[in-house]
N, C-alpha and C positions, 0 to 999 in steps of 0.2 A: 866852516866852523861846525855845522851840524854833521857833516860827513865824518869829520875827525872824531866827534863824540860817539857816533855810531860804531866806528871802527874800534874805539877803546872799549866800548860796551861789549862788542862781539868778541874781542880778544879776552876780556875778563871772563865771560861765560865759557869760552872755549878752554881756557886754562883751568878753570875750576872743574869743568867736565873731565879733562884729561887727568887731573889730580884724583878725582873720584874713581876713575877707571883704574888708575895705578893702585890706589888703595884697595879696591875690590880684588884686583889680581893678586896682590900680596896676601890678602885674607884667604883667598882660595888656595894659594900655594901653601901657606902655613897650615890650613885646615887639612889639606891633602896629606901633608907630612905627618901630622899627629894622628890622623885616622889610620894611615898605613902602619904606623908604629903600634897603635893600640888595638886595632881590629884586624889587621892583616889584609889578605887579598880579597876576602868577601866584603869586608867593610869598605875597601877602596873601590870595588866594583859598584857597590850600592851608592857610594858618594858620587861616582862618575855618572851614574844614571840620574841622580837627584840634582846635580849642578845645573843642567839645562832648564829644569823646571824652576829652579830658584831664580835663574837669570830671566 
């Protein structure tokens, strides 16, 4: 019984973590698109240098 509860809790946290990573990936993809349209290549280069610091 306890082991089943632990597995459900692990599954819940894992799924929430995956949803958070998917959401962050979608945010970065949309941000990259709008920065490239608005600021061009120099803005995109600056964004690609700043994303690892953000993460």
